[in-house]
N, C-alpha and C positions, 0 to 999 in steps of 0.2 A: 777364701784363703786356704790353701792346702798346708797342713801342718802335721807334724809327728807328735803324738801325745805321750809325754813322759810321766811316769808315776813311780814313786819310791816304794809302792806296795809290792811285796813279793807275791808271785803266783805259783802255787804248788800244783795246780791242775794244768791241763793243756791250754786253757784260756782263762782270763780273769775279767771281771766286770767292775766298773766303778759305780758304786751305789749312788743313785740320784735321790734327791730329797723326795719324800712322799708328796702327792698332790702338786706336782710341778707344772708350771706353765710353759710357754714357748721359750726356747733358749735364745738369748740375745748376746751378741758379742759387742760389748761396750768399747768404744774407741776404734772400731774397724768400720770404715765408711767407704762405700763404692765411689762416691763423688770425690773423695780425697784419700786415696789409698796410701799405704805406707810409702814414704820416699826411701831411696837407698840410704842405708846407714853410712855414717861419716867415713869410717876407716877402711882401707889405709889412706884414702884421700887421693884424688886425681885432679890435676897433675901434681899438686903440691901436697906431700904427705904431712905437712904441718897443719893441714885442714882437719886432721883426725882429732876428734873430741870424744870424750866419754863422760858419763855421770859419775861423780866421785864423792863419797863420804857425806851423803845428804839424803833427805827425804823430799819427795815432791810429787806433783801430779799435773796432768795436762789441763789447762784452763780453757783452751779454745783450739779447735781444728776446723779451719774453714768457717762455715756458717754454724757449726755445732759448738754450742757453749757448754762448758763444764761437762764434758762427755762421760766422766767417771762418777758423776753424782747419781745416786740411786733415787729413782722416781717412785718406786713402789717396793713393798717388802718382798724378799725372796732369798736366794742363796747364790753366793759366788762359789763356783766349783773348780775353776782353773784360770790360768792367765797365760798369755802368749808374748814372747819377745822376738823382735827381729834384731839379730845381732850382727855387727860388722865383723870383719876378720883383720884385726890390726897386724901389721908386719912385726917381725921379731924385735926390731928396735923400739917400736911403739909399745909392744907388750912389756918390754924391759923397763921403759920409762914409767908406765902406769904401775907396774909392780913395785918398783923402787920408791915411787912417790906416795902411793895410796894403799899398798898391801899386796901380798903375793897371790891371794886367792880371790878372783873376781866372783862376786856373789850378790844376791838380791833377796829381799823379803817383800811379800805383799802385805799391805796394810789396809785396815779400815779406820778412817779418821772422821771426825765430826767437828765442825766449827762451833766454838763456844764464845760467850761474851759478845761484845759489840762486833758487828760485821766489819767495821773499819779496822779492828785490831788484828785481823787475819790470824787468830789463834786457834789451834786445832788440838783436839784430844785424841790420843791413840787408843782406840777401842780394842783392836785385835791385830795380831801380826803372825805370819807364818814363820817357820824355821827358815834358815838361810839356804837358798838353792845355789849350788856351785855351778859355774857356767862355762868355763874355758873349753870344755870338750865339745861345745856346741857353737863356737864362734863361726861366723859365716853362714848361719842358717836361721830359719824361723822355726821356733820350737814352742810347744805348749807344755805347761807343767800343771799336773793335777794336784789340788790341795788334799792333804791326808784326810782332813775333815772339812766339809763345806762350811763356809762362813755364813751364818745367818746375818742378813743386813736389812736395814730399814730406810724409809724415806729420808733423804737428806744426808745419809752417810756418803762418804767419798772414798773411792778405792785408789790408794796411792802406792808408790814404791819407796822402799828404803834401801839404800845402797851403802852398806858398811864400808866397803872398799871401793871398787870401781866396776862400771858396767858399760860396755860399748854398744848400747842400744839407743842411739841418739842421732839426730840430724839437725844441722843448723844452716844458716843462710837460706831460710825458707821465707815465703811471703809473711807479712806481718799479721795475718789472721791465724797464725799458729803461735801459741803462747803457753808457757807453763810457769808454775810457782814452786819455790823451794823453801826449805827450812832455814836458810841463811837470813841474816838481817843486816841492815845498815850498810856500813862500808864493805862488808863481806860480799855484797852483791856484785861489786866490780873488781874484786880481788882475783888475781891470777890463780893463786892456790889458797883459798880460804880455809879456816880451821874446820875440822869435822863437825857436822851439824846433824848427823843421822839420828832420827828419833827411834829409839829401840826399847824404851821402857813402857809397857802397856799401862795405861792409866795416866801417863804424863801428858802435859800440855806444852805446846811449842808454837812460837810465832813463825809463820811462813811468810817472811817479809820481803823476799826477792821475787820479782816478776820479770820474765824475759819473753820478748817477742822474737819471731823469726826462727823458732826452734820447736822440735817435737820429740818427745820421749816415745820410743817405738815399742809400745805395749798395748795390749787389749785384754779384756777381762770377760770370761764366760759367766754370764748371769742367767739364772733361772728364776723368773718371778713366780710368786704364788699363783696357783691356778685361779681363774675367774669363774665364779659360779654362773652357769648358763641355764641350769634347770632348777629353779627355785623350789618347785614342788618336791623334787627328790631330796633337796638339801634340808628340808624341815625335819 
């Protein structure tokens, strides 16, 4: 995937480098699969512009992409250093609707969450969260965003997104082996405009009670696992 890497760090020299964690392993892009590449984002929608959907005022993560189950679950310790969004380009009427309904500034936060309690309860604790990234200048493109400070993550952590307002990085009407889970619950799952359920307090727990098939959140996460020792004699 060709991407432009955006960082909020200022560069005073002719070039700048993003510091990588020490003793890093092979870089992996979670959620980016050759056998099931990103589909086109919804908006503006063809031929019917009412097909335009966005993620709004919620936290969530992808549960399944094709044969890949829980693709944003960490399998070994390491660092998350960046994330990528494929964003649609809503037309002016659609942008006006989203701004009027959900907030004037489309933005997103990257989360580290972990399931707590009984697995059937679907309750997750927010461990870490980035600042809000403002997005409208990048509509209609695929962009990567560097974390100011890499997130240290551990086995069974899940990398999710929180959308305080709205985010047009979404595709629906996909095969049923695409599915995601959100922080809405109960009757909110079928509501046209459910109340805000964005999880934004680090340390809080929240039930992610809504599960949707046939849809995909268009994000991936750049993960660097800890390096694996291959020379045990030198490591002593």
